[in-house]
N, C-alpha and C positions, 0 to 999 in steps of 0.2 A: 763508972761501971758499964753503963750502956754505950758510951762513946767508944770504948775499946772494942766492944763486940761489933759495932757498926763498921769499924775500920777493918775488922778481921774478915768481913765478907768480901768475896771477890766481885768485881763489877761484871755484869753480864753484857756481852756485846749485842748491840741492837741489830737485828736481822733486817735485811732490805724489805722483807714482806711486812714486818710490823710497822716500819716507818710509812709504808704505803697505806696501810690500814688506818694509821692515825690521821692521814690527810683525806681519806675517803669521806668522812662526815662533812668536812669543810667543803669539799667539791660538791657534795650532794646539796648542801645548803645554798651554794651559789646557783646550782641548776634550778632549784625550786624557786629562788628569788627571780631568776630570769624568766621562768615560765609564768609566774604569778604576778609579777610587777612590771618588768621591763618590756616584755613582748606585747602585752595588751596595750601599754602606753604607746608603743611604736605604731601599733595598728590604728589606734585612735588618731594619732598625728597624721598618718597616711590618709585616713578617711576625711579628716578635716581639710587637708591640703587639696584633695580631690573636690570637696564641696566648694572651697574658696576659688579654685581654678574654674569651676563650672558656673560661676555667677554670671547672670546676664540681666539686661534691662527688663523690668517687668516682674522679676522674681519678688515674692513676698518673703521677708526674712525676719528673724529674731536676732538682735544684737546681743553681745555678751553682757551688756548693761541691763537687758530686759526690754529695751525699746523694740517695737514692732513697726515695720514700714515696708514700703515698696521701693525697689531700686529704680532710680531714674537715670543714672549715669554710672558707667563702670570705667574706672581708670586703671592704670598699671598697679598702683598701690593704694588708691583711694576709691571709695564707692560713695555716691550720693544717694541718700535714702530719704524718701518723703515720709515723714512720720505723722503729718496732719495735712489738711488741704492748704497748700501754699507754704508749708514749712519743710525745708530740706536741710539735712545735716550731712556733713561729709565725715566719714569714718574710715579707718583703715580696713583693708579687706579682711585681715585675720580676726577682726572683732566680730565678724558675722558668725553666730553660733549655730544657726539652723536655718534651713530653707523650708518655708511652709508651703502647703498646696495652694494653688491659686484660688482666690475667693475666700481665704481664711480671715482676712482683715476686712471689716465692714466700714 
């Protein structure tokens, strides 16, 4: 009974404006994701790259593992960090998380 009534109705043609309006929320969600997630992450990556490129001998740094020390030697991809008197470790440049003001480490 209901099936025959459903077949009796004519199909409406989709207008171009309605198909555009159906994609508008999807486009809006991608724009919101870009400005809330992707763009800030790209900004942090750019700041970290500038921090790593600016490393020099004598800087006091915090590594991503939490170790604190003073840079003794800067290489192309490796940095030597003195974490205690006479104890040096070599770490990759990108593992430096932050540069501290001089005199922070006692």
